[in-house]
C-alpha positions, -999 to +999 in steps of 0.1 A: +003+000-001+021+031-011-010+062-011-025+056+026-060+046+030-088+067+048-097+039+072-131+037+089-124+012+117-165-001+126-187-027+143-208-028+174-200-013+206-173-028+225-156-042+197-127-017+205-129+007+176-118+037+202-089+015+213-074+000+177-083+031+158-055+049+176-031+021+173-038+012+134-034+048+128+001+053+145+010+020+128+001+033+095+015+070+099-017+087+098-042+110+120-065+096+139-103+107+144-127+098+174-160+090+155-177+098+188-168+130+188-185+140+158-220+130+176-243+160+183-249+167+219-286+154+215-274+122+198-250+115+234-280+125+256-301+100+237-274+069+237-266+078+278-301+076+282-302+039+269-323+051+237-309+040+203-305+064+174-326+067+146-316+063+109-326+104+110-302+111+141-273+095+124-273+118+095-254+146+109-230+121+129-222+105+096-221+135+070-192+149+098-172+119+094-177+118+057-166+153+056-131+145+075-127+115+056-130+133+021-107+158+034-081+133+043-085+117+007-047+107-008-035+119+027-046+088+045-062+087+081-082+065+106-118+070+121-140+052+143-177+046+136-197+016+140-211+019+103-232-009+111-256-005+084-248-009+045-266+026+040-245+044+066-214+028+049-225+043+013-233+076+027-199+076+039-187+062+007-207+090-011-181+118+009-153+100+008-154+074-023-117+059-017-126+048+021-122+014+033-135-004+062-120-023+089-152-044+105-137-054+143-160-088+146-162-109+177-181-132+199-208-115+213-201-125+253-163-116+246-181-077+235-204-075+265-177-086+290-154-060+276-181-033+279-191-040+314-156-030+323-154+002+299-155+032+325-166+068+312-183+059+281-219+068+274-230+039+255-244+016+282-243-028+276-283-028+274-277-016+235-254-041+225-284-060+213-302-033+191-261-028+177-260-067+168-297-062+152-288-035+132-254-048+119-254-054+083-217-070+080-196-058+049-206-073+014-187-089-012-184-055-032-174-030-001-139-021+003-130-034+033-119-063+058-132-082+087-107-083+118-115-108+148-114-090+179-102-116+202-066-110+218-047-081+228-051-044+211-013-048+195-021-083+177-057-066+168-040-042+152-014-064+137-043-082+121-056-052+108-027-038+095-018-069+073-053-071+058-054-037+049-021-042+029-040-069+006-062-041-005-060-026-035-044+011-039-076+037-027-097+057-053-082+097-056 
């Protein structure tokens, strides 16, 4: 991979997007953006109250992430974003056509256990079922890779980096 990709680290809550994203960005030598920082305050309030977001709630969030990714085209970058539905990923791709996805996947019990040990995060474990119900895994025609979240952060980051190396050069 000569030209840096703009990578969206995606997956349900608790898969480690906020842990793996910065590690992957450091490994690739590109900036990292925390997807949660793009949420408007109303979205954070809803999730903190245990209320799942609607598709309409997510649109300004996805547009803000898409704008960031567009601005990083040709330069590379890593941003975390659940991107659970194909339509969300399509919206991101419409803003940044060369974006690729690293889908962090794993056993539900492992993810729930990790979520239960997080401190200071607004996403309650109670919303995990709605996240899995919403998840539409990457389709064969979507640029991206699946990476299992079993193991430690460095091991997961290594798998993600190796998988990204197998992808074609990004669209400019």
